[in-house]
C-alpha positions, 0 to 999 in steps of 0.5 A: 178160440185159436191164435190169430194168424198174422200176415203183416210180418211179410208186409201184407196190408190186406187180408181176408178171414172169418169173425171168430169172436166178438166182445165189448171193449168199453167206451162204446167199442167192440173188439172183433177177433178174426182167424187171420189178419194183416192188422198190426196191433199195439203190444201192451208189454212193450208198446213201441209201435202203435197200431195200424190204421184201416178198415174192417169189412164184414156183414156188408158193412165197413167199420173203421178200426179205431185201435187194435190191441193184443188180446189173450185168454187162458181158457176163460174170458178174453182180456184186452190190452192193458188187462192182459196180465202176461207177456205175449207168448206165455205158455198156457195162453192164447193170443189174438189180435183184437180190432176195436170198432164202434157201433154194432158188431158183425156176427161171429162166422161172418166173412171179413176183409181187412184193409190197412192204410198202406201209407201210414204203415210205410211211415211206421215201418220206416221209423221202426227200421231207422230205430233199429239202425240208430240203436246199433250205430249208437252202441258202436259209437259208445263202445269205448265208454265201457270199463267192464265186459257187458252183453253184446248187441247184434253186431258185437258191440257192447249193448248200451241200447238194451242195457239203458233203454227205458222207453221207445216209441215208433213214430211216422218216419221217426222214433224216440228212445229214452235211455237212463244212465244211473247207478245201475248202468255205472256199476255195469261199467258205463262211463257217463263222460262219454256223453259230454260231447253230444254233437260229436256223438251224433256226428259219429252215429250219423256217419255210420247211419249214412254208410249203412243207408248208402249200402241199401241192404235187404231187410226182412222179418224171419218168422217161426210160425204164423201165430201172433205169439210166434217169435219174429226176428228183424234181419238186416244186411249191413256192410260186412255183417248181418244184424238180427234183432227180435222184433214184433213190429213192421219194417221196410223191405230194404234200406234202399227205400231210405234217403237218409237216417239221422239222430239228434240227442238231448240230456235231461237230469233226473233223480239218481242220474241223467236221461239221454233222449235220441230222436231218429228221423228217416226220409224215404225215397 
């Protein structure tokens, strides 16, 4: 079995291909692997963006794709989703997109066509683009909260997002990011007092987001190859700078597609520290 060739990084929502593998996926579902697909799967290691919605046509029938996950094999059995024991791209493994359907599966060798729900894709793409913008704006707004030198983000600010994030979820036209501020982050030099004024922090972040959205910069996904495991990078033109972030998700083609992006914050005490929750909301034109 060869790696799946993916077309969703370019924005494709339809594709044609051939059924190359079919296997039981449990709960009455069947995993169908195509040689090429426009369907974005959820990644097990970092499941921030959910799978696309849509249909698979093969063998004269139309199947609803109830989920799509990353599958992997080291030459033996094809493992799916949470059963994949390695990160996507691990040497010696082949990675594929597994389309999960219900009912009798199409035959291996059948011609197939994928149709993705374009509206749902656009909403998730807006949420993911807004998530990256918000993370960069947050890093900039917290730049003075560090007492020590730490790794920088894509714009050169101290990388609070990368150092503190514990969970990220992409939602339709939104995202939710959870940051843990505990002993580890404080030892790295972060001063939690920077979070004492959450309304002020939100105002600074939102002002930067408004500036970036108004500039309407171009966005694209830079790819090293067509395979699912090939490296992909989100590239966004911002005023006076270009941001580049490794990312396997889907995105808008331009910030001009956005009307607004804004954030809101909440703090929650947890054992050993606090959690900062950033909710990002995007409105499209």
